[in-house]
Backbone as CSV, one residue per row, in Angstrom:
resi,resn,N_x,N_y,N_z,CA_x,CA_y,CA_z,C_x,C_y,C_z
1,MET,4.202,-46.053,-25.764,3.429,-45.359,-26.414,2.694,-46.458,-27.367
2,SER,1.444,-47.007,-26.710,0.907,-48.485,-28.054,0.756,-48.107,-29.587
3,ASP,0.761,-48.810,-30.223,1.549,-48.387,-31.956,0.370,-47.500,-32.447
4,ASP,-1.224,-47.649,-31.624,-2.039,-47.389,-32.208,-2.442,-45.542,-31.693
5,ARG,-1.101,-44.770,-31.008,-1.563,-44.042,-30.607,0.145,-43.420,-31.058
6,VAL,0.965,-43.666,-31.652,2.152,-43.008,-32.325,1.949,-41.860,-32.917
7,TYR,0.883,-41.717,-33.430,0.531,-40.248,-33.885,0.577,-38.928,-32.752
8,VAL,0.994,-39.522,-32.041,0.857,-37.970,-30.429,2.379,-37.893,-30.847
9,GLU,3.418,-38.674,-30.760,4.757,-38.850,-30.606,5.272,-38.111,-31.837
10,ARG,4.374,-38.352,-33.195,5.002,-37.461,-34.726,4.397,-36.452,-34.263
11,ASN,2.925,-36.154,-33.781,3.099,-34.695,-34.203,3.201,-33.807,-33.271
12,THR,4.031,-34.280,-32.020,4.874,-33.520,-31.097,6.236,-33.107,-31.784
13,ARG,6.758,-33.979,-32.606,7.832,-34.012,-33.306,8.164,-32.657,-34.638
14,GLU,7.088,-32.717,-34.895,6.535,-31.983,-36.157,5.988,-30.318,-35.191
15,ARG,5.366,-30.512,-33.938,5.161,-29.535,-33.801,6.019,-28.787,-33.111
16,GLU,7.202,-29.426,-32.413,8.403,-28.799,-31.972,9.617,-28.215,-33.226
17,ARG,9.709,-29.031,-34.021,10.496,-28.700,-35.161,9.762,-27.044,-35.352
18,LEU,8.297,-26.673,-35.309,7.722,-25.799,-35.756,8.258,-24.826,-34.984
19,ARG,8.052,-25.440,-33.506,8.365,-23.771,-32.650,9.856,-23.783,-33.151
20,ALA,11.055,-24.773,-33.229,12.260,-24.189,-33.365,12.362,-23.120,-34.763
21,LEU,11.376,-23.928,-35.392,12.170,-23.097,-36.775,11.460,-21.155,-36.812
22,ILE,10.310,-21.277,-36.060,9.965,-19.925,-35.042,10.354,-19.211,-34.660
23,GLU,10.827,-19.898,-33.919,11.784,-19.394,-32.627,13.515,-18.682,-33.661
24,ARG,13.678,-19.275,-34.406,15.216,-18.652,-35.276,14.772,-17.723,-36.252
25,VAL,13.629,-17.814,-37.104,13.495,-17.277,-38.276,12.981,-15.540,-37.791
26,THR,13.640,-15.049,-39.014,13.541,-13.575,-38.248,12.390,-12.924,-39.024
27,ASP,12.173,-11.622,-38.841,11.004,-11.388,-39.532,11.234,-10.980,-40.784
28,ASP,12.291,-10.536,-41.465,12.843,-10.297,-42.352,11.972,-12.203,-43.404
29,GLU,13.132,-12.824,-42.943,12.860,-13.778,-43.388,11.641,-14.797,-43.770
30,LEU,10.713,-14.414,-42.621,9.360,-14.522,-42.875,8.609,-14.215,-43.669
31,ARG,8.563,-12.944,-44.243,8.558,-11.917,-45.489,8.942,-13.240,-46.865
32,LEU,10.122,-13.505,-46.728,10.848,-14.609,-48.217,9.253,-15.709,-48.847
33,PRO,9.498,-15.481,-49.618,8.559,-16.604,-50.596,8.974,-17.650,-50.753
34,VAL,8.486,-19.159,-50.238,8.739,-20.116,-50.532,8.526,-20.731,-51.932
35,ASN,7.740,-20.243,-52.754,7.545,-20.445,-53.946,6.956,-18.990,-54.861
36,GLU,6.486,-19.117,-55.962,5.492,-17.837,-56.216,4.334,-17.681,-55.794
37,TYR,3.643,-18.491,-55.132,2.270,-18.328,-54.344,2.547,-18.000,-52.755
38,TRP,3.219,-18.230,-52.105,3.305,-18.303,-50.689,4.686,-18.032,-50.433
39,THR,4.547,-16.990,-48.973,5.491,-16.326,-48.440,6.156,-17.661,-47.159
40,VAL,7.010,-17.365,-46.512,7.019,-18.174,-44.986,5.786,-18.398,-44.414
41,ALA,6.043,-17.042,-43.676,4.540,-16.363,-43.121,3.295,-17.360,-43.826
42,GLY,3.199,-17.022,-44.696,1.887,-17.069,-45.654,1.374,-18.863,-45.427
43,VAL,2.849,-19.816,-45.562,2.931,-21.179,-45.423,2.228,-21.672,-43.935
44,LEU,2.940,-21.028,-43.226,2.763,-20.673,-41.908,1.382,-20.920,-40.979
45,GLY,0.789,-19.384,-41.962,-0.667,-19.163,-41.807,-1.641,-20.845,-42.359
46,HIS,-1.040,-20.335,-43.712,-1.534,-22.054,-44.453,-1.865,-23.476,-43.474
47,ILE,-0.668,-23.693,-42.490,-0.382,-24.492,-41.400,-1.307,-24.438,-40.596
48,ALA,-1.277,-23.285,-39.939,-2.588,-22.685,-39.108,-4.134,-23.100,-39.667
49,PHE,-4.572,-22.691,-40.652,-5.594,-23.106,-40.679,-6.403,-24.700,-40.963
50,TRP,-5.329,-25.266,-41.990,-6.243,-26.665,-41.648,-5.865,-27.413,-40.131
51,ASP,-4.623,-27.148,-39.549,-4.896,-27.238,-38.280,-6.157,-26.827,-37.241
52,ALA,-6.441,-25.575,-37.858,-8.059,-25.182,-37.028,-8.851,-25.862,-37.430
53,ARG,-8.895,-26.506,-38.827,-10.094,-27.140,-39.543,-9.909,-28.363,-38.787
54,ALA,-8.555,-29.235,-38.214,-8.266,-30.182,-37.154,-9.006,-30.487,-36.096
55,LEU,-9.144,-28.986,-35.215,-9.040,-28.676,-33.907,-10.639,-28.612,-34.003
56,TRP,-11.239,-28.108,-35.325,-12.697,-27.869,-35.259,-13.438,-29.004,-35.329
57,LEU,-12.459,-30.036,-36.043,-13.397,-31.800,-36.081,-13.309,-32.534,-34.838
58,ALA,-11.970,-32.255,-34.017,-12.133,-33.123,-32.406,-12.633,-32.367,-31.726
59,GLY,-13.438,-31.000,-31.660,-14.076,-30.770,-30.804,-15.587,-31.121,-31.397
60,LYS,-16.084,-31.872,-32.655,-16.821,-32.091,-32.441,-16.924,-33.918,-32.045
61,LEU,-16.253,-34.411,-32.218,-15.985,-35.593,-31.782,-16.017,-35.474,-30.185
62,GLU,-15.204,-34.439,-29.408,-15.215,-34.452,-28.110,-16.529,-34.042,-27.602
63,ARG,-17.521,-32.978,-28.586,-18.711,-32.965,-28.101,-19.847,-34.115,-27.906
64,GLY,-19.537,-34.897,-29.387,-20.356,-36.231,-29.579,-21.105,-35.839,-30.515
65,VAL,-20.643,-35.042,-31.463,-21.639,-34.057,-32.842,-21.117,-34.803,-33.792
66,PRO,-22.504,-35.588,-34.365,-21.599,-36.472,-35.744,-21.196,-35.629,-36.418
67,PHE,-20.318,-35.792,-37.408,-20.213,-35.138,-38.788,-21.079,-35.423,-40.080
68,THR,-21.114,-34.265,-40.538,-21.938,-34.359,-41.673,-21.579,-33.931,-42.989
69,PRO,-22.371,-34.688,-44.119,-21.752,-34.525,-45.531,-21.067,-33.093,-45.445
70,ALA,-21.885,-31.638,-44.795,-21.465,-30.415,-45.236,-19.818,-30.268,-44.505
71,ASP,-18.916,-31.139,-43.846,-18.125,-31.600,-42.441,-16.834,-32.088,-43.956
72,VAL,-17.233,-32.988,-44.906,-16.129,-33.589,-45.388,-15.163,-32.132,-46.332
73,GLU,-14.348,-32.762,-46.236,-13.081,-32.242,-47.095,-13.037,-32.408,-48.748
74,PRO,-13.395,-31.271,-49.367,-13.207,-31.661,-50.753,-11.969,-32.843,-51.271
75,ASP,-11.849,-33.605,-52.375,-10.830,-34.010,-52.818,-9.868,-33.104,-53.718
76,ASP,-10.432,-32.291,-54.028,-9.573,-30.929,-54.304,-9.237,-29.938,-53.621
77,VAL,-8.731,-29.644,-52.853,-8.268,-28.457,-52.195,-7.699,-27.542,-52.646
78,SER,-7.487,-27.609,-53.984,-7.242,-25.750,-54.195,-7.421,-25.415,-54.263
79,TRP,-8.836,-24.987,-54.349,-9.684,-23.808,-54.374,-9.551,-23.208,-52.743
80,VAL,-9.957,-23.954,-51.887,-9.501,-23.762,-50.239,-8.861,-23.173,-50.155
81,ASN,-7.269,-23.555,-50.560,-6.043,-22.772,-50.559,-6.150,-22.235,-51.164
82,ASP,-6.353,-21.363,-52.191,-6.203,-20.323,-53.486,-7.267,-19.368,-52.683
83,SER,-8.573,-19.309,-51.923,-9.281,-18.396,-51.602,-8.797,-18.122,-50.105
84,THR,-8.408,-18.534,-49.742,-7.540,-18.359,-48.049,-6.397,-17.689,-48.312
85,ARG,-5.848,-17.758,-49.285,-4.224,-17.330,-49.755,-4.225,-15.762,-49.263
86,PRO,-5.136,-14.463,-49.795,-5.136,-13.427,-49.223,-5.817,-12.695,-48.454
87,LEU,-6.003,-13.915,-47.703,-6.627,-13.814,-45.830,-5.050,-14.053,-45.181
88,ILE,-4.726,-15.043,-45.611,-3.723,-15.656,-44.582,-2.576,-14.603,-44.980
89,HIS,-2.320,-14.041,-46.334,-1.048,-13.146,-46.311,-1.513,-12.070,-45.733
90,ALA,-2.730,-11.404,-45.639,-2.659,-10.294,-45.089,-2.583,-9.957,-43.344
91,ILE,-2.495,-11.462,-42.701,-2.319,-11.161,-41.420,-1.141,-11.058,-41.031
92,ALA,-0.275,-10.443,-40.353,1.498,-9.436,-39.912,2.385,-11.398,-39.733
93,PRO,3.414,-10.890,-40.658,4.021,-11.961,-40.389,4.265,-12.906,-38.892
94,ARG,4.847,-11.987,-38.316,5.329,-12.778,-36.991,3.659,-13.385,-36.323
95,GLU,2.551,-12.267,-36.389,1.511,-13.165,-35.424,1.253,-14.398,-36.334
96,ALA,1.310,-14.478,-37.690,1.000,-16.014,-38.397,1.824,-16.613,-38.197
97,ALA,3.341,-16.529,-37.576,3.603,-17.611,-36.810,3.287,-18.040,-35.630
98,ARG,2.978,-17.190,-34.520,2.678,-17.360,-33.379,1.395,-18.185,-33.711
99,LEU,0.524,-17.695,-34.229,-1.047,-18.406,-34.346,-0.626,-19.952,-34.966
100,ALA,0.181,-19.762,-35.702,0.877,-21.325,-36.341,0.976,-21.963,-35.157
101,LEU,1.827,-21.326,-34.695,1.871,-22.657,-33.239,0.878,-22.875,-32.153
102,ARG,0.178,-21.976,-31.684,-0.693,-21.660,-30.911,-1.666,-22.693,-31.234
103,ILE,-2.189,-22.797,-32.417,-2.858,-23.884,-33.076,-2.282,-24.922,-32.953
104,ALA,-1.190,-25.497,-33.078,-0.675,-26.448,-33.336,-0.581,-27.337,-32.335
105,GLU,-0.428,-26.056,-31.378,-0.412,-26.562,-29.217,-1.350,-27.254,-29.436
106,ASP,-3.201,-26.232,-29.258,-3.851,-26.943,-29.580,-4.456,-27.873,-29.455
107,THR,-4.857,-27.737,-31.322,-5.118,-29.106,-31.931,-4.810,-30.087,-31.300
108,ASP,-2.975,-30.565,-31.400,-2.202,-31.687,-30.511,-2.933,-32.164,-29.148
109,GLU,-2.973,-31.009,-28.290,-3.521,-31.257,-27.105,-4.731,-32.507,-26.887
110,HIS,-6.037,-32.043,-28.473,-6.944,-32.041,-27.967,-7.546,-33.749,-28.889
111,VAL,-6.065,-33.623,-29.805,-6.103,-34.444,-30.827,-6.092,-36.119,-29.918
112,ALA,-4.800,-35.744,-28.711,-4.307,-36.564,-27.973,-4.789,-37.555,-27.079
113,LYS,-6.091,-36.486,-26.584,-7.268,-36.678,-25.556,-7.925,-38.134,-25.913
114,LEU,-8.298,-37.759,-27.548,-9.189,-38.469,-28.538,-9.323,-40.167,-28.468
115,GLU,-10.009,-40.979,-28.402,-9.210,-42.218,-28.846,-9.153,-42.676,-30.011
116,PRO,-8.100,-43.009,-30.088,-7.581,-43.264,-31.238,-9.076,-44.257,-32.391
117,SER,-9.437,-44.927,-31.912,-10.764,-45.902,-32.666,-11.878,-44.312,-33.299
118,ARG,-11.620,-42.975,-32.908,-12.442,-42.055,-33.283,-12.393,-41.204,-34.024
119,MET,-10.834,-41.821,-34.873,-10.174,-40.953,-35.871,-9.851,-42.304,-37.149
120,TRP,-9.586,-41.204,-38.029,-9.120,-41.654,-39.366,-7.244,-41.699,-39.015
121,PRO,-7.071,-42.905,-39.081,-7.340,-44.360,-40.124,-8.128,-45.405,-39.487
122,MET,-8.005,-45.335,-38.104,-8.693,-46.875,-37.115,-10.705,-46.584,-37.341
123,ASP,-10.963,-45.333,-37.663,-11.732,-45.109,-38.002,-11.506,-44.497,-39.484
124,GLU,-12.107,-45.132,-40.510,-12.160,-44.925,-41.579,-13.245,-44.266,-42.182
125,LYS,-14.453,-43.933,-41.411,-15.136,-42.652,-41.788,-14.680,-41.539,-41.250
126,SER,-14.061,-41.380,-39.989,-14.064,-40.494,-39.687,-13.402,-39.266,-40.366
127,LEU,-13.730,-38.034,-40.125,-13.385,-36.973,-41.161,-11.645,-36.641,-40.348
128,LEU,-11.357,-36.540,-39.065,-10.203,-36.572,-38.622,-8.816,-37.455,-38.462
129,ASN,-8.143,-36.687,-39.080,-6.804,-37.635,-39.638,-6.259,-37.157,-37.764
130,SER,-6.150,-38.291,-37.586,-4.981,-38.229,-36.239,-3.681,-37.746,-36.059
131,SER,-3.382,-37.524,-37.303,-1.830,-36.738,-37.559,-2.049,-36.032,-38.191
132,ARG,-1.650,-34.831,-37.158,-0.972,-33.396,-38.053,-0.008,-33.569,-38.626
133,ALA,1.318,-34.115,-38.121,2.593,-34.474,-38.394,2.609,-34.407,-40.262
134,GLU,2.594,-34.907,-40.962,2.416,-35.616,-42.416,2.878,-33.672,-42.991
135,HIS,1.525,-33.167,-42.827,1.433,-31.903,-43.287,1.909,-30.454,-42.876
136,ARG,2.196,-30.762,-41.440,3.350,-29.978,-41.317,4.763,-30.341,-41.304
137,ALA,5.182,-31.352,-41.422,6.316,-31.636,-42.015,6.801,-31.190,-43.525
138,GLU,5.599,-31.522,-44.538,5.864,-31.382,-45.662,5.991,-29.093,-46.434
139,HIS,5.157,-28.860,-45.243,5.354,-27.789,-45.145,6.476,-26.872,-44.790
140,LEU,6.747,-27.498,-43.821,8.499,-27.188,-42.815,9.408,-27.694,-43.712
141,ASP,9.665,-28.504,-44.629,10.592,-29.072,-45.207,10.791,-28.073,-46.226
142,GLN,9.087,-27.572,-46.985,9.640,-26.628,-48.199,9.860,-25.227,-47.603
143,ILE,9.595,-24.666,-46.491,10.450,-23.529,-46.027,12.209,-23.902,-45.965
144,GLU,11.960,-24.489,-44.777,13.829,-24.476,-45.076,14.291,-24.723,-45.978
145,ALA,13.684,-25.767,-46.921,14.511,-25.413,-48.680,14.779,-24.394,-49.436
146,ALA,13.599,-23.501,-48.780,13.463,-22.399,-48.995,14.272,-21.006,-48.466
147,LEU,14.453,-21.454,-47.322,14.858,-20.471,-46.838,16.583,-20.677,-46.745
148,GLY,17.446,-21.924,-47.098,18.319,-22.415,-47.027,18.768,-22.320,-48.221
149,SER,17.896,-22.021,-49.457,18.507,-22.058,-50.754,18.604,-20.036,-50.832
150,ARG,18.460,-19.717,-49.864,18.390,-18.267,-50.180,19.753,-17.641,-48.703
151,GLY,20.654,-18.748,-48.794,21.567,-18.575,-47.680,21.009,-18.222,-46.066
152,SER,19.989,-18.302,-45.722,19.689,-17.896,-44.548,20.127,-19.039,-43.280
153,GLY,20.442,-18.856,-42.101,20.661,-19.161,-41.308,19.929,-21.518,-41.142
154,ILE,18.790,-20.944,-41.946,18.006,-22.350,-41.976,18.322,-22.850,-42.709
155,ARG,18.676,-24.655,-42.099,19.322,-25.557,-43.143,18.013,-26.667,-42.964
156,PRO,17.732,-27.274,-44.392,17.300,-28.465,-44.349,16.891,-29.297,-43.773
157,LYS,15.775,-30.514,-43.144,16.034,-31.385,-42.257,16.738,-32.196,-43.704
158,THR,17.858,-33.132,-42.599,18.139,-33.829,-43.361,18.400,-35.430,-42.648
């Protein structure tokens, strides 16, 4: 794989890590808190939300529809995360997990088909970051740490 498409491999690695976690986590573990605001299922729903945004942006690129100022992500997304949290937590935990994986698969498929030059970082003006891996990895690390600290069978990544 050329260096300009290394994100495909990274996205795949973290998507497969997501799949493995979802396959081994129990329904009870999905309900456990990761922090004071989010459960395991909630964090998975959060990943799904942001992957869905990336999928939507990829769709615009595929259709040749230009990005608009309204498409720009705010510098501080706290209000987005805080306002979506009750909606995300309203999704049944197992369904949130399945949704996270399904949207990750769709997002990675579409991103992999796009020319790297049409996405950030190669196109500094693009709103679509070609790498979904960093966001997923950050939250999978949090989930694994939370579950590992509770004596779950899930162990943090080493």
